[in-house]
N, C-alpha and C positions, 0 to 999 in steps of 0.2 A: 392584490398578490400576497398570499400567504407566504410570510416567513419561517424556514425549516428550521428548528434551533435543535441540535444536539441533545442528548441526554444521558447521561453516565450508567446504561446497563450493560455493566462488562463482569464478564467471569473469569476470575483467576489472572494472574502476575506473575513474572519472571522470565528468565529465560526458557528456550523452548529445549524440550529435550524429548523423548521418544513415547513420554508419558503425557505430553502436551497435547498431541496432535491427535485428531481421531475422525475418521470417516463420515463425510455427511456434516460436518460442522463448519461453522464459520468463523473466523479470527481477524483480528486487526494487529497486523505486526508494527511495531515501531523499534526503530532503531537510531541511536545515535554517535558520532564517531567521538573518538579521543578529545578532551578539550584543546580547542586552539588547533584542531587539526582537520581538515576537509576529507570527506568519504569521496566526494567527486569534485576534481579539480577544474576539468576542462570537456567541454561536450562530449568528448570522443568516452571520456569515462562513464557519464549516465549511459551512453549508447552501450557499451561495454556491459554492465551490469543488467540490461534491460536483453541484451542476448544471454547472458549466461541464465538469467531467469527464464525466458523461452525455451532452455536445452535442458534443464535440471527441474524447476518446479511446474513450467505451466502444464506439462502432461498429466499430472496427478491436481490439479485446481480448476476451478471456475474465477478466475479473477475479477473481483467487482470493482475495483478503481487503485491507483496508486499516485504516489507523488515523491519525486526524487529532488531532495536539496540540498545544497553543497555540505551540509552539515549534519543531516537524517533523514530518515525517510519513512514513508507509511506504505505498508501494503494491506489492502482489505480482500480477503479471496475465502471460498468455501472449498476444503476438500472434496474432492470428488465421493460418489459412494462407493462402496467397497464392490460392488458387483462390477464398477464400471473398470476398476483399476487390479483389481485381485489377482488378476493374470500375470503382474509383473510385482505388485505390491502387495503379498499375501497377509501382512498384520502393518499396525500403524506405526511401528518400530520404522521402517522402510521410508516412512512419510519425512520423519525426523532427518534421517540420513539425507534426502533429497536437497532439503534446506541448507544444511550442513556442507553440503556439496558446493552449493550457490557460494555461500558466504567464503570459503576456502579459497573456490577457482578466483574469486573475484580479489580477495585478499592475495592471491599470489600476483594476479596481472597488475595491481596498483606498487606492490614492492618490487616487482619486476621493471616498470615503467619509471617509477621514480626514485630507484634504487634506496630502500627503505627497508625496514624489518619490524617485526613486532606486531600485535593485534592493531586490528583498524576500528574495530567497534567497541565501544566503551559501557555502552547502554543498550541492553535489550529487554523489551517486554512483550509478552505476547498476550492476547485477550481473546477469551472466547466471546462472540457476539451474537445474541439471539437474530435468530432469523426473519427479521422483522422488517418490511420495506421503509417503514417509515425511519426507523433508525438507522439501517444501512446506507439509505440515500442521504439522510443528513452528515453522516461519518464520509460519505463520498465528497460531498461539498465541503466540510471541513477541508479534507485532505487537500482538494483541490485548491483551496484558498490560502494555503499555509505560504506560498511564496509573495502574496500580498500581506499577510499577517505580520513577517518576518521583516518587510520592507525590500525584498529583492526586486519584485518588479512592483510596478503601480497597478497593476490590473491582471489578477491572477489567470486571466482567462489566453493571456499572450505567453503564459509560461510555457515551454516546450516539453517538459519533463514528468508528465503529469496525465491521466485519463481523460480531461478535462475534455479537448481536442475531440477525442474520441466517441464523447457524449452528445458534443452540442454538434457535431457531424452524424451520428449513428454511423462511424467507420466501422463496417464487418471486417477489414483488413487487419483490426487493433488484434489485442490480446485479450481483451474485455469480453467477459463471457456474453453471450447471445441473450441468458435467461434475465440479465439485467438492461445490457444495451439495448435490445427491442424490448422491453417488456413497457408497454405504454403507462403503465400508472408510474413504475420506476424512474423512465425516461422523463415524465413531465414535473415529477418533483424537483429531479435534479437541474435541468432546465429552466424551471420557475425560480428556483434557488440561486441558481448562479447570474441572475440578473440583478445582482443587488447594488448598492449604492456602497460608497466607501466605509460610510459609520456603519453601517449593517456589519461588513466584514470584520470592523474592529470591535463591534460588540461580541463577537464568538470569542475572543482570545480568553477572557478571563473564566469563561464557563469551561473550556476543554484544560486550560491549564492546571485546575483543580483535581482534574485525574488521569495526568498524564504520570 
């Protein structure tokens, strides 16, 4: 079995703005909550975020992978080509607005449900990722393995709030883009890499901590 190890070919860092996102490009979004405060507390919170993502962001992107954890989350996606969505989103500034709407809507949901106030996201990093199958598939696998890396579950494949299950089952009903979900090369890389031992999972942590 070939073990796919991620490598740091990322471009850009910092908060998402209207100058960050461009049509046709791939991005890895990493968001962490406030110290000692969870972004997602209950199962319903994870589902609420995914429902809002489907409403605000999914129409303008091809989603390659995601993983939601109590204190942070990862999204890997490609903004659709301009010709696909320019009838609604004429310039790249509108792309940022859709993500902003997602985060604002989820913040309203959390503040209302838990009777809190103030911001929820403490750290946000947006990186452009080269459109390379080896890199993208390795990053998807790393994201899937996060629940095990952080000790939330003993086997990342049972964590329900990631795109792992969609890839393992090739679930066409999921939000995962068909261009990766049904791509034989991409699919093979992910499925093979997800049949890893506990030790191999742990070996990944140090590599990615250096670039987060």
